[in-house]
C-alpha positions as CSV (number, residue, x, y, z in Angstrom):
1,X,1.5,-20.0,4.9
2,X,-1.9,-18.3,4.4
3,X,-2.9,-19.0,7.8
4,X,0.4,-16.8,9.2
5,X,-0.4,-14.0,6.8
6,X,-1.1,-11.1,9.4
7,X,2.4,-12.5,11.0
8,X,4.3,-12.3,8.2
9,X,2.7,-9.0,7.1
10,X,3.8,-7.7,10.8
11,X,7.6,-9.0,10.6
12,X,7.6,-7.5,6.8
13,X,7.0,-4.1,8.4
14,X,9.2,-4.7,11.3
15,X,12.5,-5.3,9.3
16,X,11.5,-2.3,6.9
17,X,11.2,-0.1,10.2
18,X,14.3,-1.3,11.3
19,X,16.1,-0.3,8.2
20,X,14.5,3.3,8.2
21,X,15.0,4.0,12.1
22,X,12.8,6.4,14.4
23,X,14.4,9.7,12.8
24,X,13.8,9.3,9.2
25,X,10.3,7.6,10.1
26,X,9.2,10.6,12.0
27,X,10.6,13.0,9.2
28,X,10.5,16.8,9.7
29,X,7.3,18.1,11.4
30,X,6.5,20.5,8.4
31,X,6.2,17.8,6.4
32,X,3.0,16.1,8.1
33,X,0.3,18.3,6.9
34,X,1.4,17.8,3.3
35,X,1.7,13.9,3.8
36,X,-1.9,13.9,5.5
37,X,-3.2,15.9,2.8
38,X,-1.7,13.4,0.3
39,X,-3.3,10.3,2.3
40,X,-7.0,12.3,2.0
41,X,-6.6,12.7,-1.5
42,X,-5.9,9.1,-2.4
43,X,-8.2,7.5,0.3
44,X,-11.0,10.0,0.2
45,X,-11.0,12.5,-3.0
46,X,-10.1,9.6,-5.5
47,X,-12.4,6.6,-4.1
48,X,-15.7,9.5,-4.0
49,X,-14.6,10.7,-7.8
50,X,-14.9,7.0,-9.0
51,X,-18.0,6.0,-6.5
52,X,-19.8,9.2,-8.2
53,X,-18.7,8.4,-11.6
54,X,-19.7,4.7,-11.4
55,X,-23.2,6.2,-10.0
56,X,-23.4,8.5,-12.8
57,X,-22.9,5.5,-15.4
58,X,-25.5,3.1,-13.5
59,X,-22.3,0.9,-12.6
60,X,-22.6,1.3,-8.8
61,X,-23.2,-2.6,-8.3
62,X,-20.7,-4.0,-10.6
63,X,-18.0,-6.2,-9.3
64,X,-15.2,-4.5,-10.7
65,X,-16.6,-1.0,-9.9
66,X,-16.9,-2.1,-6.3
67,X,-13.3,-3.6,-6.3
68,X,-11.8,0.0,-7.7
69,X,-13.7,1.5,-4.7
70,X,-12.4,-0.6,-2.2
71,X,-9.0,-0.5,-3.6
72,X,-8.9,3.4,-3.6
73,X,-10.3,3.6,0.0
74,X,-7.6,1.5,1.4
75,X,-4.6,2.6,3.2
76,X,-1.1,1.8,1.9
77,X,0.1,-1.7,2.2
78,X,2.4,-2.8,5.0
79,X,5.1,-3.9,2.9
80,X,5.5,-0.3,0.7
81,X,8.8,1.0,2.6
82,X,10.0,-2.3,1.7
83,X,8.9,-2.1,-2.2
84,X,10.5,1.5,-2.0
85,X,13.8,0.0,-1.0
86,X,13.9,-2.4,-3.5
87,X,13.0,0.6,-6.2
88,X,16.5,2.1,-4.7
89,X,14.6,5.0,-3.0
90,X,14.0,6.4,0.5
91,X,11.3,4.4,2.3
92,X,10.8,6.8,5.0
93,X,7.8,8.7,3.2
94,X,6.2,5.6,2.6
95,X,6.4,4.5,6.3
96,X,4.9,7.6,7.3
97,X,2.0,7.9,5.0
98,X,1.4,4.3,6.0
99,X,0.6,5.4,9.5
100,X,-1.1,8.3,8.7
101,X,-3.4,6.7,6.1
102,X,-4.3,3.8,8.2
103,X,-5.2,6.1,11.3
104,X,-7.4,7.9,8.9
105,X,-9.2,4.9,7.2
106,X,-12.3,4.5,10.0
107,X,-12.8,8.5,9.2
108,X,-12.3,8.3,5.3
109,X,-14.5,5.2,4.4
110,X,-17.5,6.6,5.9
111,X,-18.5,8.9,2.9
112,X,-17.3,6.6,0.4
113,X,-19.5,3.7,1.9
114,X,-22.5,6.1,2.2
115,X,-22.6,6.4,-1.7
116,X,-23.0,2.8,-2.7
117,X,-25.6,0.6,-1.3
118,X,-23.1,-2.4,-1.8
119,X,-21.4,-1.1,1.3
120,X,-24.3,-1.0,3.4
121,X,-23.7,-2.4,7.0
122,X,-20.1,-2.3,6.9
123,X,-19.5,-1.2,10.5
124,X,-16.6,-3.9,11.5
125,X,-14.3,-1.7,9.3
126,X,-13.7,0.2,12.2
127,X,-12.2,-2.6,14.3
128,X,-10.3,-4.0,11.3
129,X,-8.6,-0.9,10.9
130,X,-7.8,-0.5,14.4
131,X,-6.2,-4.0,14.8
132,X,-4.1,-2.9,11.5
133,X,-2.9,0.4,13.2
134,X,-2.3,-1.7,16.4
135,X,0.0,-3.9,14.4
136,X,1.9,-1.2,12.7
137,X,2.3,0.6,16.0
138,X,3.5,-2.5,17.8
139,X,6.0,-3.6,14.7
140,X,7.2,-0.2,14.2
141,X,7.9,0.7,18.0
142,X,9.9,-2.7,18.5
143,X,11.9,-1.9,15.5
144,X,12.6,1.7,16.5
145,X,13.6,0.0,20.0
146,X,16.1,-2.4,18.6
147,X,17.6,0.3,16.1
148,X,18.0,2.6,19.0
149,X,19.8,0.2,21.4
150,X,22.0,-1.9,18.6
151,X,21.9,-0.1,15.5
152,X,22.3,3.7,16.2
153,X,24.2,4.1,13.1
154,X,24.5,1.4,10.9
155,X,27.3,1.1,8.1
156,X,26.5,0.2,4.5
157,X,26.9,-3.3,4.9
158,X,24.4,-3.5,7.6
159,X,22.2,-1.4,5.5
160,X,22.5,-3.8,2.6
161,X,21.9,-6.9,4.7
162,X,19.0,-5.5,6.1
163,X,17.4,-4.8,2.4
164,X,18.4,-8.5,1.4
165,X,16.3,-9.5,4.5
166,X,13.1,-7.4,3.1
167,X,13.4,-9.0,-0.3
168,X,13.4,-12.3,1.2
169,X,10.5,-11.2,3.6
170,X,8.4,-9.9,0.5
171,X,9.0,-12.9,-1.4
172,X,7.6,-14.9,1.2
173,X,4.5,-12.5,1.4
174,X,3.9,-12.7,-2.0
175,X,3.2,-16.4,-2.0
176,X,1.0,-16.5,0.7
177,X,-1.3,-13.9,-1.1
178,X,-0.9,-15.4,-4.4
179,X,-2.6,-18.7,-3.3
180,X,-6.2,-17.2,-3.7
181,X,-6.1,-17.1,-7.5
182,X,-4.3,-20.7,-7.7
183,X,-7.8,-22.7,-8.3
184,X,-9.1,-20.5,-11.1
185,X,-5.5,-20.3,-12.7
186,X,-5.6,-24.0,-13.0
187,X,-9.2,-24.6,-13.6
188,X,-10.0,-21.8,-15.8
189,X,-7.2,-19.4,-16.6
190,X,-8.8,-17.2,-19.4
191,X,-11.5,-16.2,-17.0
192,X,-8.4,-14.5,-15.0
193,X,-7.6,-11.9,-17.7
194,X,-10.1,-9.4,-17.2
195,X,-9.2,-9.3,-13.6
196,X,-5.4,-9.3,-14.3
197,X,-6.0,-6.6,-16.8
198,X,-8.0,-4.5,-14.3
199,X,-5.6,-5.0,-11.4
200,X,-2.2,-3.8,-13.5
201,X,-4.2,-0.7,-15.0
202,X,-5.6,0.3,-11.2
203,X,-2.0,-0.4,-9.6
204,X,0.5,0.9,-12.3
205,X,-1.7,3.6,-13.5
206,X,-2.7,5.1,-10.0
207,X,1.4,5.2,-9.6
208,X,2.3,6.8,-12.8
209,X,-0.3,9.5,-12.5
210,X,0.6,10.2,-8.9
211,X,4.4,10.6,-9.9
212,X,3.7,13.0,-12.7
213,X,1.4,14.9,-10.4
214,X,4.1,14.9,-7.2
215,X,6.9,15.8,-9.8
216,X,5.6,19.4,-10.1
217,X,4.6,19.7,-6.3
218,X,6.7,20.7,-3.1
219,X,6.8,17.0,-2.3
220,X,9.0,16.1,-5.7
221,X,11.8,14.6,-3.5
222,X,9.5,12.3,-1.9
223,X,7.5,11.3,-5.5
224,X,8.8,7.5,-5.6
225,X,7.9,6.5,-2.1
226,X,4.5,8.5,-2.5
227,X,3.7,7.3,-5.9
228,X,4.3,3.6,-4.9
229,X,1.7,4.0,-2.0
230,X,-0.8,5.7,-4.6
231,X,-1.1,2.1,-6.4
232,X,-0.4,-0.3,-3.4
233,X,-3.2,-0.5,-1.2
234,X,-4.1,-2.6,1.5
235,X,-7.3,-3.8,-0.2
236,X,-7.0,-7.3,1.6
237,X,-8.1,-5.3,4.9
238,X,-11.8,-5.3,3.9
239,X,-11.9,-9.4,3.3
240,X,-11.8,-9.3,7.6
241,X,-14.4,-6.3,7.4
242,X,-17.3,-6.7,4.9
243,X,-19.4,-9.7,4.5
244,X,-18.3,-12.6,2.3
245,X,-21.3,-11.8,0.1
246,X,-19.8,-8.7,-1.0
247,X,-16.0,-9.7,-0.8
248,X,-16.1,-13.4,-2.6
249,X,-16.8,-12.2,-5.7
250,X,-14.0,-9.6,-5.6
251,X,-11.2,-12.6,-4.7
252,X,-9.9,-12.8,-8.1
253,X,-9.3,-9.0,-8.4
254,X,-7.6,-9.1,-5.1
255,X,-5.3,-11.9,-5.9
256,X,-4.8,-10.4,-9.3
257,X,-3.4,-7.4,-7.5
258,X,-0.8,-8.7,-5.8
259,X,0.9,-9.4,-9.2
260,X,1.5,-5.6,-10.2
261,X,2.1,-4.8,-6.6
262,X,5.2,-7.0,-5.9
263,X,6.5,-6.5,-9.5
264,X,6.6,-2.8,-8.9
265,X,10.3,-2.7,-8.4
266,X,10.8,-4.7,-11.7
267,X,8.3,-3.0,-13.9
268,X,9.0,0.8,-12.8
269,X,12.4,0.2,-12.0
270,X,13.6,2.4,-15.2
271,X,11.1,5.1,-14.5
272,X,11.8,5.7,-10.8
273,X,15.4,5.8,-11.6
274,X,14.8,8.9,-13.8
275,X,13.0,10.3,-10.6
276,X,16.5,9.8,-8.5
277,X,17.3,13.2,-10.1
278,X,14.4,14.9,-8.4
279,X,15.5,14.3,-5.0
280,X,17.1,16.7,-2.9
281,X,20.9,16.0,-1.7
282,X,19.9,15.3,1.7
283,X,17.3,12.7,0.8
284,X,19.6,10.4,-0.9
285,X,21.3,7.0,0.1
286,X,19.4,6.7,3.8
């Protein structure tokens, strides 16, 4: 399944966009500046802070430090809207920040990469980010066109069926992404523990911190999808954009990172359920 990973991710995004519809995906124009600011905070401010910290402590060349900077520099995963659906919340804000964040990647990575010597010569990131944005645009446009012709006003049964389809597609993508840690798991499972701990800490920690901050902001009604995006980033984008000499030592982290990523609806189900009360009445049950 791994050779078909790009197609699987595109299909996952198509199902999520079909479930959301163009009206919810675009949202109110007044929300766009705030969503853009959140994306810049996630993809520019946070990785810069981590990079400066690594430099200050002399850890700029550590594999774990580089992995964390790459994670924070990445845009949202394409499956973020589906994760939000599985968590029982409105996925539209996740799709909006996915599109905006992906468009910003070629710009936001420049100052981050300039700080750390390990990222020298990473010009291919522009082409990779451009391809990712094109996939998102095509999948979303096709889903919105289908929604406009055949599913203008879907009933609850149809929405439930689309949610089930999202869950199935998500499971297939998980199997494809987890293949990178299989050999190490069989040969030396203890070697996975430090990377697994770092992946869980980075992913879930970012989600919890983002939720706590957003809960006291004007975007509190969108805190769950935006928090899910905070911890679930498309770090795999950099596998095709950076040299193997840089990414090969990080494959264990990237593989372990998939575990908390796709367990988010289970691990944080109760936590995000308590955030339901913070939603405005108009944001529920989309």
